[in-house]
C-alpha positions as CSV (number, residue, x, y, z in Angstrom):
1,M,110.7,104.1,120.2
2,S,107.9,106.1,118.6
3,Y,105.9,106.6,115.5
4,D,106.2,109.7,113.3
5,F,103.2,110.5,111.2
6,W,103.0,113.0,108.4
7,L,100.2,113.8,106.0
8,A,101.8,116.1,103.3
9,S,101.4,117.2,99.7
10,S,103.7,118.7,97.2
11,C,102.9,122.0,95.5
12,E,104.5,122.1,92.0
13,T,103.5,125.7,91.6
14,C,105.4,127.0,94.7
15,N,107.9,124.0,94.8
16,T,107.2,123.3,98.5
17,N,105.7,120.6,100.6
18,H,102.7,121.4,102.6
19,V,102.3,119.4,105.9
20,H,98.6,119.0,106.8
21,F,99.3,116.8,109.9
22,E,102.4,115.9,111.8
23,V,102.7,114.1,115.2
24,N,105.1,111.9,117.1
25,Y,103.5,109.2,119.3
26,T,104.7,106.3,121.4
27,S,105.0,103.0,119.5
28,N,103.9,101.3,122.7
29,I,100.4,101.4,121.3
30,G,101.5,99.3,118.3
31,P,99.8,96.1,119.6
32,M,96.5,98.0,119.6
33,F,96.9,98.8,115.9
34,R,98.0,95.2,115.1
35,H,94.9,94.0,116.8
36,R,93.1,95.2,113.7
37,F,95.8,95.1,111.0
38,K,98.6,92.6,110.8
39,D,101.0,95.3,109.7
40,G,99.7,97.7,112.3
41,I,99.4,101.4,111.5
42,H,101.9,101.0,108.7
43,V,98.9,100.0,106.4
44,I,98.4,103.8,105.8
45,N,102.0,104.4,104.7
46,N,102.1,105.9,101.2
47,E,98.3,106.0,101.0
48,N,96.7,109.2,99.9
49,A,94.4,111.2,102.2
50,N,91.3,109.5,100.8
51,V,92.4,105.9,101.1
52,G,94.3,106.4,104.3
53,G,91.3,108.2,105.8
54,R,89.1,105.2,105.0
55,I,91.6,102.8,106.6
56,L,91.8,105.1,109.7
57,F,88.0,105.4,109.9
58,D,87.8,101.5,109.9
59,L,90.5,101.5,112.6
60,L,88.4,104.0,114.6
61,G,85.4,101.8,114.4
62,H,87.5,98.8,115.5
63,F,88.7,100.8,118.5
64,L,85.2,101.9,119.5
65,D,83.8,98.3,119.1
66,N,86.6,96.6,121.0
67,K,87.4,99.1,123.9
68,E,87.6,96.5,126.7
69,E,89.9,94.2,124.7
70,L,92.1,97.0,123.6
71,E,92.4,98.5,127.0
72,K,94.0,95.3,128.1
73,L,96.8,96.2,125.7
74,N,97.6,99.4,127.6
75,P,101.4,99.4,128.1
76,T,102.4,98.7,131.6
77,N,105.1,101.4,131.5
78,G,102.4,104.1,131.2
79,W,103.7,105.4,127.9
80,G,100.5,105.5,125.8
81,D,97.1,104.1,126.4
82,Y,93.8,103.3,124.7
83,E,92.3,106.8,125.2
84,G,95.4,108.5,123.8
85,A,95.5,106.1,120.8
86,L,91.7,106.8,120.2
87,K,92.3,110.6,120.2
88,L,95.3,110.1,117.8
89,I,93.1,108.1,115.4
90,R,90.3,110.6,115.5
91,D,92.8,113.4,114.8
92,M,94.3,111.4,111.9
93,V,90.8,110.8,110.4
94,K,90.0,114.5,110.7
95,A,93.3,115.4,109.0
96,S,92.5,113.0,106.2
97,M,89.1,114.6,105.7
98,Y,90.4,118.1,105.4
99,A,93.6,117.5,103.5
100,P,93.7,117.6,99.7
101,N,93.4,114.1,98.1
102,D,97.0,114.2,96.8
103,A,98.3,114.4,100.3
104,V,100.1,111.2,101.3
105,W,100.5,109.5,104.6
106,T,104.1,108.7,105.8
107,V,104.7,106.5,108.9
108,Y,108.1,106.0,110.4
109,S,108.8,103.9,113.5
């Protein structure tokens, strides 16, 4: 299984959706997200770029403060790891910073 993440906004003028960030990543890192949030990374689902970005920034701080503990959650099958999850979170924080505030996060798993 995997996560699909999108940060997108709708343009009423041109009647299209603009995707500001899109990635697929292994859900094997889910326990790392649930280490901080009971509902895992789904806490950003349907949040706008501003709110989602703040949540992700909090998650980033949690990852940096709890590296050793989170590394113990690296999946044994080798699909995903702490370093990859950290990079993903950094990329998502950056996307939130540069996307228009009406952009909304969508998380599928």
